[in-house]
C-alpha positions as CSV (number, residue, x, y, z in Angstrom):
1,M,-5.1,-9.8,-17.6
2,R,-2.0,-10.6,-19.6
3,V,0.7,-12.1,-17.4
4,Y,4.3,-13.1,-18.3
5,F,5.9,-16.0,-16.4
6,D,9.6,-16.3,-16.0
7,T,11.4,-19.6,-15.8
8,A,11.6,-19.7,-12.0
9,V,7.8,-19.5,-11.7
10,L,7.2,-22.2,-14.2
11,V,9.7,-24.5,-12.5
12,A,8.4,-23.8,-9.0
13,G,4.8,-24.5,-10.1
14,T,5.8,-28.0,-11.2
15,I,7.9,-29.2,-8.2
16,E,5.7,-29.9,-5.2
17,D,8.7,-29.7,-2.8
18,H,9.7,-26.3,-4.1
19,P,9.4,-23.5,-1.5
20,H,7.4,-21.4,-3.9
21,Y,5.2,-24.2,-5.2
22,A,1.9,-23.1,-3.7
23,Q,1.9,-19.6,-5.1
24,S,3.4,-20.7,-8.4
25,D,0.9,-23.5,-8.8
26,A,-2.0,-21.2,-8.0
27,A,-0.8,-18.8,-10.7
28,L,-0.4,-21.6,-13.3
29,E,-3.9,-22.8,-12.3
30,S,-5.2,-19.3,-13.0
31,V,-3.9,-19.6,-16.6
32,R,-5.3,-23.1,-17.0
33,E,-8.7,-21.9,-15.8
34,K,-8.5,-18.9,-18.2
35,K,-8.7,-16.4,-15.3
36,I,-5.6,-14.8,-16.7
37,E,-3.8,-15.0,-20.1
38,G,-0.4,-16.6,-19.6
39,F,2.7,-15.8,-21.7
40,V,6.1,-17.4,-21.8
41,S,9.0,-17.1,-24.2
42,G,10.4,-20.0,-26.2
43,H,13.6,-19.0,-24.4
44,G,11.9,-19.5,-21.1
45,L,10.7,-23.0,-22.1
46,T,14.2,-24.1,-22.9
47,E,15.4,-22.7,-19.6
48,A,12.7,-24.5,-17.7
49,Y,13.6,-27.8,-19.4
50,S,17.3,-27.1,-18.5
51,V,16.5,-26.4,-14.9
52,L,14.1,-29.3,-14.5
53,T,16.6,-31.8,-15.8
54,R,19.8,-30.5,-14.2
55,T,18.8,-29.4,-10.7
56,P,19.4,-32.0,-8.1
57,F,15.8,-32.6,-7.2
58,K,15.0,-35.7,-5.1
59,P,14.2,-37.8,-7.0
60,P,15.9,-36.4,-10.1
61,I,13.6,-35.4,-13.0
62,H,14.1,-37.5,-16.1
63,P,14.2,-35.7,-19.4
64,A,11.0,-37.5,-20.6
65,L,9.2,-36.3,-17.4
66,A,10.4,-32.7,-17.9
67,W,9.0,-32.8,-21.4
68,K,5.7,-34.3,-20.2
69,V,5.3,-31.5,-17.6
70,L,5.9,-28.8,-20.2
71,E,3.8,-30.5,-22.8
72,E,0.8,-31.1,-20.5
73,D,1.0,-28.3,-18.0
74,V,2.4,-25.3,-19.9
75,L,2.2,-25.6,-23.7
76,P,-1.6,-26.1,-24.1
77,Y,-2.4,-23.0,-21.9
78,F,0.3,-20.4,-22.6
79,N,1.0,-18.1,-25.4
80,I,4.6,-18.6,-26.5
81,I,6.5,-15.5,-27.5
82,S,9.2,-16.2,-30.1
83,V,12.4,-14.2,-29.9
84,T,13.2,-12.8,-33.3
85,P,16.7,-12.1,-34.5
86,Q,16.0,-8.4,-34.2
87,M,14.9,-8.8,-30.6
88,Y,18.1,-10.7,-29.8
89,R,20.3,-8.0,-31.5
90,E,18.5,-5.1,-29.7
91,T,18.6,-6.8,-26.3
92,I,22.2,-7.7,-26.5
93,R,23.1,-4.2,-27.7
94,D,21.1,-2.7,-24.9
95,C,22.9,-4.9,-22.3
96,A,26.3,-4.0,-23.8
97,D,25.4,-0.3,-23.8
98,K,24.5,-0.5,-20.1
99,G,27.6,-2.5,-19.2
100,W,25.6,-5.5,-18.0
101,I,27.5,-8.8,-17.8
102,G,26.7,-12.4,-17.5
103,G,23.3,-13.9,-16.9
104,R,21.4,-10.6,-16.9
105,I,21.0,-11.1,-20.6
106,H,18.6,-14.0,-19.9
107,D,16.4,-11.8,-17.7
108,A,16.6,-9.0,-20.3
109,I,15.2,-11.4,-22.9
110,H,12.3,-12.3,-20.6
111,L,11.6,-8.6,-20.1
112,R,11.8,-8.0,-23.8
113,C,9.2,-10.7,-24.4
114,A,6.9,-9.4,-21.7
115,R,7.1,-6.0,-23.5
116,E,6.4,-7.6,-26.9
117,A,3.3,-9.3,-25.5
118,D,2.2,-6.1,-23.8
119,C,1.8,-7.9,-20.5
120,E,0.2,-6.1,-17.6
121,R,2.1,-8.3,-15.0
122,I,5.4,-10.0,-15.0
123,Y,5.8,-12.9,-12.5
124,T,9.2,-13.7,-11.2
125,F,10.9,-14.5,-7.9
126,N,13.8,-12.2,-8.8
127,V,11.7,-9.1,-8.4
128,R,14.4,-6.6,-7.4
129,H,16.7,-7.7,-10.1
130,F,14.0,-7.5,-12.8
131,Q,13.0,-4.0,-11.6
132,Q,16.6,-2.9,-11.8
133,L,16.8,-4.1,-15.4
134,A,13.5,-2.5,-16.4
135,P,12.6,0.4,-14.0
136,D,9.9,1.5,-16.3
137,L,8.1,-1.8,-15.8
138,A,8.8,-1.9,-12.0
139,K,5.1,-1.6,-11.0
140,R,4.2,-4.6,-13.3
141,I,6.9,-6.9,-11.8
142,G,6.2,-9.1,-8.8
143,A,6.0,-12.6,-7.4
144,P,2.8,-14.5,-8.0
């Protein structure tokens, strides 16, 4: 099964004190064990690094540790979807046409990448919001 992981699931699966750690870690482990095929966008990787290094975790996560987590726990196991200039243009235009503002564009990019990879499942903790953005994918969207 091809599964797209959004940023929140990647982050939750690397922080043991995170409330969604257990379910996220289990999903990441399924990718590592090749039970499912994991996908993430390059955009999602940069978001994960940003969240890991700026969120006030106790103790804080040093940039070198954030890189190590991504390098060891994500990059070797996940297929990375590159966002092309055309994908950016079409996604931004689609958001503008629908009157969407603010951070919805980031979720729209995740959904666009999941479409490009033809993923059968899309893991997020923002299920309702993702389903609103992509009603045609609603049955594929869920928490791990």
